[in-house]
C-alpha positions in Angstrom: 93.6 91.8 85.9 91.2 90.6 88.5 88.2 92.8 88.8 86.9 93.8 92.2 83.9 95.7 93.6 86.3 97.7 95.8 86.4 101.4 94.9 90.0 102.3 94.4 89.3 106.0 93.8 89.5 106.7 97.5 93.0 105.3 97.6 94.0 107.9 95.0 92.4 110.7 97.0 94.2 109.6 100.2 97.5 109.5 98.4 97.0 113.0 97.1 96.0 114.3 100.5 99.1 112.7 101.9 101.2 114.8 99.6 102.5 112.0 97.5 103.8 112.8 94.0 102.4 111.0 91.0 104.9 108.1 90.8 104.5 107.4 94.5 100.8 107.6 94.0 100.8 104.9 91.3 103.2 102.7 93.3 101.1 103.0 96.5 97.9 102.4 94.6 99.2 99.2 92.9 100.6 98.0 96.3 97.2 98.6 98.0 95.4 96.7 95.2 97.8 93.8 95.6 97.1 93.7 99.4 93.4 94.0 98.9 93.3 91.2 96.3 95.4 88.9 98.4 92.9 89.3 101.3 89.9 88.7 99.0 91.2 85.5 97.6 
């Protein structure tokens, strides 16, 4: 896995505040990581 300085913890907080359940949370977090990594490289 590519390491990044980006703090992903706020994505988790946003997903919880949005009312997502745990599986959606994981999916959204992985998708967000993919988008962020694509933009960085």
